[in-house]
N, C-alpha and C positions, 0 to 999 in steps of 0.2 A: 546549566547545559540546555541547549535549544533543540526541539525537534519541530519540524515543519511537516504538516499533514496536508492531504488533499481529500476532498469529500467524494463521495459516491453518488450513484444515481437516486434521485428523489430530492436532492438538495436544491435543485435548479428551480427559480421562480421567474415568471414573466417579467422581462425587462431589466434583468439584473446586470447585464453588460452595457446599458446605456450609459451610466455616468463614465465607465472606463473608456468608451469609445470617443469621448469629448478630448481624450489624450491622443494627440497625433501619432505618436510612436507606438502606443498601444493598439490603435487602430489599424496602422500599417501591418503590424504583426498578425493581427487578427485576420487581415484580408489574405495576407500570404498563407497562413495556416488553413483559412477556407479554401483557398485554391488547391493546396496539397490534398486536403480531405474530401474535395467536390462537395462541400456542405456549405451553404450561406450562413456562416455563423453570425454575421452582422444582423441579418434579419431575424434569426431565430433568438438571438440573445437580447433584442430590442423590441420587435413588434409581434412576435408570435405568442399566442395565448398558452395556458397551462396545458390544455389537452394536446396541443401540436408538439410542444417540447417534452411531453411525456413519452412520445415515440422514441424507442430505444435507439434506432438509428440516427436520431438528432441529439437526443439528450447526450450520449456518451461523447461524441466529438466535441460538443460544447463545453462539457465539464473539463475535459483535458486541455482543451485550448485556452480556456479562461484561467486555469490554474498555471499554464506553463508561462504564459504571457504576464501574469501578475507576479510571478517569481523573478522573471527578467526585469520588471519594473522595480522590485524590491532589491534585486542585486544586478545592476547594470554590467558589473564585471563578474560573470558566473564563478571565475576563480575565488573571489572574495567569499562565495557562499561556503566553500569547503574549508575555510579558515574560521567558520564561525558556527556551522551547523553540524551538531553532534549525530543526529540521525534524521531520516525520513521515513514516511510511511504514508501509504494512501488506502482509503477504504474502498474495496471493490474495484471498480474502473479507475479510481484514484490511485491504484497502484501503477498504472501506466503513466500517470503524472510524476509519481516519485520516481520510478525507473529513468525517465527521461531527464529529471532533475538532477538524479545522482551520476548521470552520463552512461547508463548502462546501454541505452539507445538514443537516437537523435531525436530532436522535436518532429522532424519530418516522418522519420520511422514511427514515432508515436502516433502521429495523425492518421497515416495510412491504416496502422494496425487497429486502432480504436474505430475507425471507420467500418473495417471488416468485422470488428467484434460486435459492434452495434448491429449490423446487418445480419449477421449469423445467429445473434440472440433474438433479433426480431423475427426472424424466420422460424426459429426454434419454438418461439412463444406462440406463433400463429397456428401451430399444430393442435394445441389443446388450449382452451381458456384457462389461464392461470393468473395468479397474482400473489402479493405479499401483504401481510398485516403485521404491524409492530405490537407486540404484547409487553405492556408497561406494567413493571410491579408484579406482586405476587411471589410466591416461593419459587425459586428456580427449579428445583427437582420436581415440583408439582407441576409447573408449567411445561417442562419437557414432557412430563407423562401425559398431560392432556394433548398436546401436540401429536405424540405418538399415536394416542387413541384414534385421533381424526386423520391419521395417515399423512400429517404434515411434517415438513422438514424444518429444523431450527437454522434457517440459511444464514442469518447473521447473529452471532452472539456478541453483543456490543458492550457487555458489561452494564455497570450502573443500573440494574434491574430492567433492562431492555433485550428482548429476544425478537427477532423478526421471523415469523411463521411464514412458509412458502409452499404453495401447492396448487391444486386445481380450485376453481371458484366454488364448486361444490363443497369441497373439503373447508374452505374458508368461511363459507355460510354456516356449516355445522359448527365451526369453532365460534361463530358469532352467537349461535343458539346456546351453546355449552362452553362459556369462556372459563379460564382458570380462575379459582376463588381469589379474590383480592386484586385481580389485574384489570387494566384497562386496555381495549382494543382500538388501533387506529389504522385504518387502510392507508398503504403506501401509493403515491403517485408513480407507479411503475407499471411496465406492460406486461410482466410475465413472472414466473416463479425462478428468478435467478438463484444461481448457486446451488441447484437441485439437479436430479437425474433428468428433468426436462431438458436441460441444456446440453445433454450429451452430444447432440449433432453438431452443435456450435464448436464444441471442444475439438471434434475432428477436423473442421475447417481451419480452425486457428492452429492448430498443431502443424498443419502443412505450411501455413504463412511463416510461422515461427522459425520451422527449420531453415527457411531462405534467409533469416535476418541475421545480420552480424551483430555481437554484443561486445561490450566491455565490462570489466569489473567495476563495482560501484566505486565512487570517490568518497563515499561516506557510508555510515551504517544504514543499511536499508532492511526495514523489519517487514517480514512475510506474513500476510494474512491467514496462512494455512496454520501457522504455530507460534508466531510472534518472534521467531528465530531471527537473528540477523544473518542474511544471505549475502556472501562476498563473492560468488560466482556469477558472472553476467548471464551466462547460458541457463543456469539454474533458476536465476530471477525470472527470465522469460518464460521457461518451462512452467514455473509455479503459477504465474499470471495466467497461462493457458488453462492449467488444470483446475484453477480456482473458480473458473466459470461454472462448473458443475459440483463444487464443493463449498461447504459452509465457510463463511468469512469469520475467523476468530479475532475480532477487534479487542475482545477482553484480553487476549493473550499480548496483543501488541501493547495494550496499555500496561500490562504487567512488566514486560520488558522496558518499557519507559521508566517505570518506577525502579527497576533494577538498576538501570543506568543513572538514576538520581537526576532525571529531568527537572529543570526548575521553570522552564518555560515552554508554551506549545503555541505555535502560530499556524493558523488554518488558512490557506488560500481560497480565493472565490470559487464557487458561492459558498462563503464561509458561514459557520453557526452551529450545524449539527455535531461536529467532532469536539469542537471547544466546548459545547455544551456537555457531551458525554465525559469529556475529561474533568470538567469542574465537579461532576459527581463521583467519578471513580478514582480521581487522582488528588485528593484534597491537598491543599498547600501549594500547588503549582499555580503559576500565572498563565492565563490564556490570552490569545488575541485573535479575534476573528476579523480578517481583513476583507472587508466587503466592498468598499469604494475607494477610488484613489486619493481621496482628501485624507485617509488615514495612513498614507504611505510615511510621511515623516515620523509618525508616532510609532509605526511598525519598524522602521529602522532603529528608533531608540530602543525598542523592545528587543531588537535583535542584539544591538550593542550591549544590552544589559545582560542577557542571557547567553550570548555567544561563547561557544567553547568547541575548539576543533575536534573532530574525529581523529584518533591515533592513526587512521589510515592514510591522512594526508601528508604525512611527514616522510613516507618513504613510498617508492613505487609499488602500487598495490597488488600487481602479479607476483611479488616476491614474499607476500606475507599470506600466512594462514591463520585465520582469526576464530575466536570462540563464537559459536552460534547463539549462546544464552548465557546466563549467570550459573554458576556452579563450581565445583571442584574439578580441576584438570587432572586427569590419569594419562601419563604419556606413554606412548609406544617406546620400544627398546630402540631407540635411534640415537645416534651420536653425530656430532659435527663430521661432515664429510660424507655421510650416508646418502646414497642416491636413491630418489623416489621416482617410481613411474606414476604417470597420471592416475589418480584414484586411489593411492596407496594410503594405508591408515597412519594418521599422525598420533592419534590418541582419542580420548573421549572426554566430554564434559558431563558431569553428574550432579543433578539437584535432586530435592525432595520430590518433585512432580514429574521428572524426565530425566532421560540419558540420551546423549547424542554422540554418534561417532563423528569425528572430524578427519577429513581426507584431504591429501593435497591434490586439489583438482588438476592442476597443472603440471604436477611432477617437478623435478629439479633436484638440486643438492643442499642439503641441510647445511647453512652457514652458522647459524647460532639459534640457540632457544632463548626466548624472551620471558618464558616463565618456566618453573620447575615442577616436577611431579608432586601433586598434591596441593599446588597453589590454587587459591580462590581466584576467579577470574570473572570478568564482567562482559556483558554481550558486546560483540566486536572487538574485544581486546586481542591484540596480536599475539600469537603463541609461538611462532617460529618463523625465521627468515630463510627463504630459498633462494638459491640462485637459479635461474630458469633454465640453464643447461648443466649437463654434467661436468664436473670440475675435474680435470686431469690430475691425477695423484703423483 
């Protein structure tokens, strides 16, 4: 089974787009997305230095555009992707890349939204000098205790012994003087304390933009940074992306879901390397592919062919399915074939050792058939019940 992942801010490096722009089709698409985002992505991806592309308002559109265009190069016919990709996920701003790849929003919507996200987060960052530092190694509980002592937020919990601390520069300086035992510190090339309360003003701005955007349900499993759950409602996907700006990224839980799914291959789109590195440490036994340059595309296609396995959502219209958000045991509500559901009605719950999640029929409809039985074990994204979108006359 194949998962495609998109990296977040801090993964960009000077000139990383240069080899891609030698491909005319890629260059044309980047120029189009530059026009949509009103950001000169060609310049920033080839000529700008590290300090320039560290700017949030530049880095975020650059990351989303490069990931989207590389995905199109990998899958010239996007429909082919849904026949091979079992799941998609993105780290932080990479969630926008994943959402567009899963067809929740269009590429153009993604570029406008990420432009405004970058601007809003940059403005929020300018209020107070803040930053982020990766804490590598050490005992997890001890690391979290030290961060709490210094008033820092564990903004990214990435698994594999990596937690990213975020807060004011003064708080990060205090951490540098008093680090967790057995841990190494690495300041990140970002311009603010993302995924913390410092970003609250940006959330309000983005919530207004999101309310005006149209969405579709994902065409494949989409894993959320909030809790690692599979999210199958397009509006919920977008709302989660908005709220995630001021809440921690739980990439560790996304990787747990990948393990639950039985993922065998993980392919990371440009600028690749960070997430595939985390996967090699957190998900032993899976193969990874970091797509960095276009001369790797043939090998990347072979990797996709080797691991490709379609999501079960592709076989039926997605708006007729209610799916499991996570791995666990399904407890069905008292519903029979022919039962009519209003939007938001309870279908059942999925229960595991670590969590319990109610499952709702977000769009309502009439129960046509149950695809699992009460008490069955279910996998993330597994269809539970098929609904007709309209009430069926008896």
